[in-house]
C-alpha positions in Angstrom: -19.2 45.4 8.3 -21.0 43.7 5.5 -18.8 45.5 3.0 -15.7 44.2 4.7 -17.0 40.6 4.5 -17.7 41.1 0.8 -14.2 42.3 0.3 -12.8 39.1 1.9 -14.8 37.0 -0.5 -13.6 39.0 -3.5 -10.0 38.8 -2.3 -10.3 35.1 -1.8 -11.7 34.6 -5.2 -9.0 36.8 -6.8 -6.3 34.8 -5.0 -7.8 31.5 -6.1 -8.2 32.5 -9.7 -4.6 34.0 -9.7 -3.2 30.8 -8.3 -5.0 28.8 -10.9 -3.5 30.9 -13.7 0.0 31.2 -12.3 0.4 27.5 -11.1 0.7 26.0 -14.6 3.4 28.6 -15.4 5.4 27.9 -12.2 5.1 24.1 -12.4 7.9 23.5 -14.9 10.1 25.8 -12.9 9.3 24.3 -9.5 9.4 20.6 -10.6 13.3 20.3 -10.5 13.3 21.7 -6.9 10.5 19.4 -5.8 12.3 16.5 -7.4 15.6 17.4 -5.6 13.7 17.7 -2.3 12.2 14.2 -2.8 15.5 12.7 -3.7 17.1 14.2 -0.6 14.3 12.8 1.5 14.8 9.4 0.1 18.5 9.5 0.7 18.0 10.6 4.3 15.4 7.9 4.8 17.8 5.2 3.5 20.6 6.5 5.7 18.3 6.5 8.7 17.2 2.9 8.0 20.8 1.8 7.8 21.7 3.6 11.0 18.7 2.1 12.8 19.7 -1.4 11.6 23.2 -0.9 12.9 21.9 0.4 16.2 19.6 -2.6 16.5 22.4 -5.0 15.8 24.7 -3.4 18.4 22.0 -3.4 21.0 21.3 -7.1 20.3 25.0 -7.8 20.7 25.2 -6.0 24.0 22.1 -7.8 25.3 23.6 -11.1 24.3 26.8 -10.3 26.2 24.8 -9.2 29.2 22.8 -12.4 29.2 25.9 -14.5 28.9 27.5 -12.7 31.9 24.3 -13.2 33.9 24.3 -16.9 33.1 28.0 -17.2 34.1 27.2 -15.4 37.4 24.3 -17.8 38.0 26.5 -20.8 37.3 29.3 -19.5 39.5 26.8 -18.9 42.3 25.4 -22.4 41.9 28.8 -24.0 42.1 30.1 -21.9 45.0 28.1 -23.7 47.7 29.1 -27.1 46.3 32.8 -26.4 46.6 32.3 -24.9 50.1 30.6 -28.2 51.3 33.4 -30.3 49.9 36.2 -28.5 51.8 
């Protein structure tokens, strides 16, 4: 059991040292891919922002129309008893 735990420490150290040696070699190769992924993320973010702004504007327009219709209905309801009393 103790030998197995020692092997895990040695394996972890070997992986850490290997990653430290290999990472500088892979960085120039992986940089263009990382850059492309970041660019794609920025484009997606900008498109989502525009879409959300359009949705917000449309929702505001619909709410304004609904409020106008409610106000018209209130005015019509308020005028209806007046015209019934005059007849």
